[in-house]
C-alpha positions in Angstrom: -23.6 13.4 -3.5 -21.1 16.1 -2.7 -17.3 15.7 -2.4 -17.6 16.5 1.3 -20.1 13.7 1.8 -17.8 11.4 -0.1 -14.8 12.2 2.1 -16.9 11.7 5.2 -18.2 8.2 4.1 -14.7 7.2 2.9 -13.4 8.1 6.4 -16.1 6.1 8.1 -15.4 3.1 5.8 -11.7 3.4 6.7 -12.4 3.5 10.5 -14.7 0.5 10.2 -12.0 -1.4 8.2 -9.4 -0.5 10.9 -11.7 -1.8 13.6 -12.4 -5.0 11.7 -8.7 -5.5 11.1 -7.9 -5.0 14.8 -10.7 -7.4 15.9 -9.7 -10.1 13.4 -6.1 -10.0 14.5 -7.1 -10.5 18.2 -9.3 -13.5 17.3 -6.9 -14.9 14.7 -9.5 -14.7 11.9 -8.0 -13.9 8.5 -11.1 -14.4 6.3 -13.1 -11.5 7.7 -10.6 -8.8 6.8 -10.4 -10.0 3.2 -14.1 -9.8 2.9 -14.2 -6.4 4.7 -11.6 -5.0 2.3 -13.4 -6.2 -0.8 -16.7 -4.8 0.6 -15.1 -1.5 1.6 -13.5 -1.1 -1.9 -16.8 -1.8 -3.5 -18.6 0.8 -1.3 -16.0 3.4 -2.1 -16.3 2.6 -5.8 -20.0 3.0 -5.7 -19.9 6.2 -3.7 -17.4 7.7 -6.2 -19.6 6.8 -9.1 -22.6 8.6 -7.4 -20.6 11.8 -6.8 -21.6 14.5 -9.1 -18.8 16.9 -8.4 -15.3 16.7 -9.9 -13.1 15.0 -7.2 -9.9 14.5 -9.2 -8.1 16.8 -11.7 -4.7 17.0 -13.3 -3.2 18.6 -10.2 -4.4 15.8 -7.8 -3.2 13.2 -10.3 0.2 14.8 -10.4 0.3 15.0 -6.6 -0.5 11.2 -6.4 2.2 10.4 -8.9 4.8 12.5 -7.0 3.8 10.8 -3.7 4.1 7.4 -5.3 7.5 8.1 -6.6 8.7 9.5 -3.3 7.3 6.5 -1.4 9.1 4.1 -3.7 12.3 6.2 -3.5 12.2 6.1 0.3 10.9 2.6 1.0 13.1 0.6 -1.3 16.4 1.8 0.0 15.2 1.5 3.7 14.0 -2.0 3.1 17.2 -3.0 1.4 19.3 -1.4 4.1 17.4 -3.1 6.9 17.6 -6.4 5.0 21.3 -6.1 4.6 21.9 -5.2 8.2 19.7 -8.2 9.4 21.5 -10.4 7.0 25.0 -9.2 8.1 24.2 -9.8 11.8 22.3 -13.1 11.3 24.6 -15.1 13.6 23.7 -13.0 16.6 20.0 -12.8 15.8 17.1 -15.2 16.0 16.2 -17.3 12.9 13.0 -15.2 12.4 15.0 -11.9 12.1 17.5 -13.5 9.7 14.5 -14.7 7.6 13.0 -11.2 7.8 16.3 -9.8 6.5 16.2 -12.2 3.5 12.6 -11.3 2.8 13.2 -7.6 3.0 16.2 -7.8 0.6 14.3 -9.9 -1.9 11.3 -7.7 -1.8 13.4 -4.6 -2.3 15.1 -6.3 -5.3 11.7 -7.4 -6.7 10.3 -3.9 -6.3 13.3 -2.4 -8.2 12.7 -4.9 -11.0 9.0 -4.1 -11.3 9.8 -0.4 -11.2 12.4 -0.7 -13.9 10.1 -2.8 -16.1 7.2 -0.4 -15.7 9.5 2.6 -16.4 10.7 0.9 -19.6 7.2 0.1 -20.7 5.9 3.7 -20.1 9.1 5.1 -21.7 8.3 3.2 -24.9 4.6 3.9 -24.8 5.0 7.7 -24.4 
């Protein structure tokens, strides 16, 4: 299988997953998306194993790493800021929004802890 065919099938799997997610939200079914995600991941794994061409090299790995660092660097401060704002104005907001502020703040703190722990681990390893 060529890399172009792999990209096409991966896109088809992603579209089918999006359709299944949308349908399951409308009918309040949360088991089907879990099964669909596991099946989709399995299909993509099998398709990648059957691909004969090189689909990943050092450059693409570096790009994935840079994108991950940028995502973490952008999302954690935004989550923390939104959490703090929702927490600060909790008296004027609904209970759900105040709870969302707590959740966002705790998730941001947890992600920072995980990132710090992984950085320490990889710094010792390399």
